[in-house]
C-alpha positions as CSV (number, residue, x, y, z in Angstrom):
1,M,-10.4,15.7,-21.6
2,F,-10.3,14.6,-17.7
3,R,-7.4,13.4,-16.4
4,E,-8.0,11.7,-12.8
5,H,-5.2,12.3,-10.1
6,R,-4.4,10.0,-7.2
7,Y,-1.3,11.0,-5.1
8,Y,0.6,9.4,-2.4
9,V,1.6,9.8,0.7
10,Y,4.0,6.7,1.8
11,I,6.7,5.5,4.2
12,V,9.9,3.3,3.2
13,S,11.9,1.6,5.7
14,S,15.2,0.0,6.3
15,K,15.4,-3.8,7.1
16,S,16.8,-2.3,10.3
17,R,13.1,-0.1,10.4
18,R,14.7,3.2,10.2
19,I,12.0,5.0,8.5
20,Y,11.1,8.1,5.9
21,T,8.0,9.6,5.4
22,G,7.4,11.1,1.6
23,V,4.6,12.1,-0.6
24,T,4.3,11.0,-4.7
25,N,2.2,11.6,-7.4
26,N,3.7,8.1,-9.0
27,L,4.3,6.0,-6.5
28,F,5.9,3.5,-8.6
29,R,8.3,5.2,-9.6
30,R,9.1,7.1,-6.4
31,V,9.5,3.7,-4.9
32,M,11.9,2.7,-7.4
33,Q,14.1,5.8,-7.5
34,H,14.7,4.8,-3.6
35,K,15.2,1.2,-4.0
36,L,17.7,2.6,-6.8
37,G,19.2,5.3,-4.8
38,E,18.7,7.9,-7.3
39,I,17.7,10.1,-4.2
40,E,20.4,11.7,-2.4
41,G,20.6,12.5,1.4
42,F,18.9,10.2,4.5
43,T,17.0,7.7,2.4
44,Q,20.4,6.8,0.0
45,Q,22.5,7.1,3.2
46,Y,20.4,4.4,5.6
47,R,19.0,2.6,2.2
48,I,15.3,3.2,3.0
49,N,13.8,1.4,0.5
50,R,11.2,-0.8,1.4
51,L,7.6,0.4,1.1
52,V,5.6,-0.5,4.4
53,Y,2.9,2.1,3.8
54,Y,1.1,4.5,1.9
55,E,-2.4,5.7,1.4
56,E,-3.8,7.4,-1.6
57,H,-5.3,10.7,-1.7
58,E,-7.4,12.7,-4.8
59,Y,-6.1,16.1,-4.1
60,V,-2.3,17.3,-3.5
61,R,-3.3,19.6,-0.8
62,A,-4.7,16.8,0.5
63,A,-1.5,14.3,0.3
64,I,0.4,17.4,1.7
65,A,-1.5,18.3,4.6
66,R,-1.3,14.1,5.6
67,E,2.5,14.3,5.1
68,K,3.1,16.9,7.2
69,I,0.6,15.2,10.0
70,I,2.7,12.4,9.8
71,K,5.9,13.5,9.6
72,G,5.0,15.6,13.0
73,W,4.1,12.0,14.7
74,R,6.8,10.9,17.0
75,R,8.5,7.5,15.9
76,E,6.0,5.3,18.3
77,K,2.7,6.7,16.2
78,K,4.3,6.1,12.7
79,V,5.3,2.2,14.2
80,A,1.3,1.8,15.2
81,L,0.2,3.4,11.9
82,I,2.5,1.1,9.6
83,E,1.8,-1.8,11.8
84,R,-1.8,-1.7,11.6
85,F,-2.0,-2.6,8.0
86,N,1.6,-4.1,7.9
87,P,2.1,-6.2,11.3
88,T,5.2,-7.7,10.1
89,W,7.0,-4.6,8.1
90,D,6.8,-6.6,4.7
91,D,8.1,-4.6,1.2
92,F,4.9,-4.1,-0.6
93,T,6.5,-3.5,-3.5
94,D,7.7,-7.6,-3.2
95,D,4.7,-8.7,-5.4
96,W,5.1,-5.9,-7.8
97,G,5.7,-7.0,-11.7
98,K,4.7,-11.0,-10.9
99,P,2.4,-12.1,-13.2
100,F,-1.6,-11.5,-11.9
101,Q,-3.6,-14.9,-11.1
102,P,-7.2,-14.4,-11.2
103,L,-9.2,-15.6,-8.5
104,N,-11.0,-18.7,-9.6
105,P,-14.6,-18.8,-11.6
106,C,-17.2,-19.0,-9.2
107,T,-19.1,-22.9,-9.7
108,P,-21.3,-24.7,-7.7
109,E,-18.6,-26.7,-6.0
110,T,-16.8,-23.8,-4.8
111,D,-20.4,-21.2,-4.4
112,K,-21.1,-24.3,-1.8
113,Q,-17.8,-22.7,0.3
114,V,-18.8,-19.4,0.5
115,P,-20.5,-18.4,3.9
116,R,-24.0,-17.9,3.5
117,C,-23.7,-14.0,4.4
118,A,-21.5,-13.8,1.2
119,R,-23.9,-14.8,-1.4
120,D,-27.1,-13.3,-3.0
121,D,-29.8,-13.5,-0.6
122,R,-32.0,-15.3,-2.9
123,S,-29.3,-17.7,-3.1
124,T,-30.2,-21.1,-1.7
125,G,-27.1,-23.0,-2.6
126,A,-28.2,-25.0,-5.4
127,T,-27.0,-24.6,-8.8
128,H,-29.2,-22.3,-10.7
C-alpha cells in the first residue's frame, strides 16, 4: 500500500518575535509540543510557540536541506520570508480546531458577482 509522506519546514516565534526554524513530519503534533513547552531548550525558555510560517515538502531530504538553508540566513532574511506570507505575524494555529465554514454554493445571484474572468468562458452571466 502506497503512503504519501509530507514533511514540513516551519518557523515558530514568540510574541516578542524571537524565532526558531525546524523540520517535522507532523506539523500539528510538533506545534502542539512547542505550545505545551514539551521541547526543552531555546523554544521553551523564550516561549516560542506561535506558528508564523511553514512550507510542505514531499521528500524528507528536501525538507532538511531547506531547513539548513533557512537556518543559515541572517535574521533579516528570515523576517522577510515570514512577512512575505504573514505580514502581521499571525499564529496560523489560531483557527485550528474551529468549525469549518464551507463557501456558499454558486447561485445565479452570487454568480453575477464573480468577475467575468473567473467565470466559465461560455457563461453569459444568465441563469442556465
